[in-house]
N, C-alpha and C positions, 0 to 999 in steps of 0.2 A: 138883525140876524134872526132867522127863523128857528123855532124850537122843534121843528120837524126832525125826527131822528134820522131820516134818510137823506137829508140835505147834504150837499157837498161841504158846507161849512162845518157841520157836525162831524163829518168824517175827518176833516182837516184838524179840528180841535182835538179829536180823539188821538190822532197820531202825534200831537205836539208834546206829549208827556215825556218822550225820550228824544235826546239830541241826535241829529242825523249823523254826526261825526262819531257817535258812540255805538252805532248799530254794527252788527256783524255782517250779514249778507249784503252785498252791494246793491241788489235790487231794492231792498228796503231803504238802504242808505240814501240813494238818489231820490226816491219818492219822498222820504221824510225831509230831506234837504229842501226840495222844491216846495213841499207843503209848509214847512216852517218859514221859508223865505216869503211865501205868499202871505202868511199871517203877519210877518214882520213889516211888510210894506202896505198891508191892508189894515186889519183890525188893531195891530200893535204899533202902528206908525206914530201914534200920539204919545206913546210912552217914552220917557227919557232913556237914552242909551245906557245910563249908569244903573238902571233897574234890571238890566239883563246880565246874566252870568258871563264870564270870560268865554266859556264854550259857546254860548248863544251868539255872542258878538263875532266870534271866529267863524261860526257856521254862516252867519249872515254875510260876512265878508266873502266867503267862498261863493255864496249864492249871487252876490252882486257881480263878482268876476264872471260867473257863468252867464249872467244876463248881458254883460258887455261883450262876451265872446260870441253869443248866438243872437244875431239880429232877429227881432220879432218875437223872441221867446217870452218876454214879459207880457206882451199883449195876449199871446196864446194861453199863458198860464192864468192870467187874471180873468180872462173871459171863458175859460174852459171849465169843465166839470172835474170832479176828483178822478174819474176814469181817464180824462184827457191828461191830467197831471201824471198818472201812473204810466200812460202810454209814452209820454215825453221822456219820463225817467228811463223807461225800457229802451227807447231808441238811443238815448245818450249812452246808456250802459253798453248797448250792443256796439256802438261806434268805438267806445273806449276799449272794450275787449278785443275788437278786431284790430285796432291800432297796436295794442300791446302784443297780440299774437304775431302780427307782421314784424314788429321790432325784434322779438326774440327769435323768430324764424330766420330772419336775415342775419342776425348776429352769430348764429351757430357756426356757419362757414367762415365768416369774417374773422372771428376770434382765432381760428386755426392759423390764418395767414398772419395775424398780428403776433402770435406767440412763437411762431416757428422762426428760428434764426435763418437768415438768408443763406441759401445753398446747402442747408442741413435738413435732414428729415427729423420730424418730431418723434422722440422716443420716450415712452411708448406711444405708438400712433393712436390717433383718435378719428372716429368716423364723423363726417360732416353733419349728419342728421341725428346723432345720439348725444344726449346731455348727461347720462348716468355716470360716466366715468370722468367727468370734468370736475373743476373746482379743486378742493383740497385732496381729492382722490387721485389727482394726476400730479406727478412730480414737478413738471414745468409750470403748470397753472398754480399749484400750491405755492411755489416759490414767488410767483408774481402777486398772489393774493396775500402773502404773509405781511403783517404790519412792518413798517420801516424799522422799528426799533428791535425787531427780533430777527434771528438768523434761522432761515428755513432748514439749513443743513444741520443745525444743532438739535438733536433728538429731544433734549430737555426743554 
């Protein structure tokens, strides 16, 4: 390993100090997850697994699942620079965000169909594209979201 401060290995080691699953912003989370995973299969591969914390083992398991899901990812990460790792993390995050947005967008209208009793209007009515007045703010949705052991109609 080079002692040059600008090398990718140095940047990777600098990010190792915090666990990826502990980070707040998702952009940093994925980049750190990838960086720590690279370290684990590279420099830290010789260390016995019991020397790692529970969180580090959990993080590595997530990394391994990601490698199995995306063909060619391990080769790209191992051969790429720290900028390549950051770019891959950004692309993965963009795909995850897009999938999540598509899911919630398609569910807004479908939920109205699910909670409306057949042949009856929903009262009070809800707009297909607005989420503000849903959840516990709406009488019918609140009753459906209420835990099984509680009675929604009981104010207490």
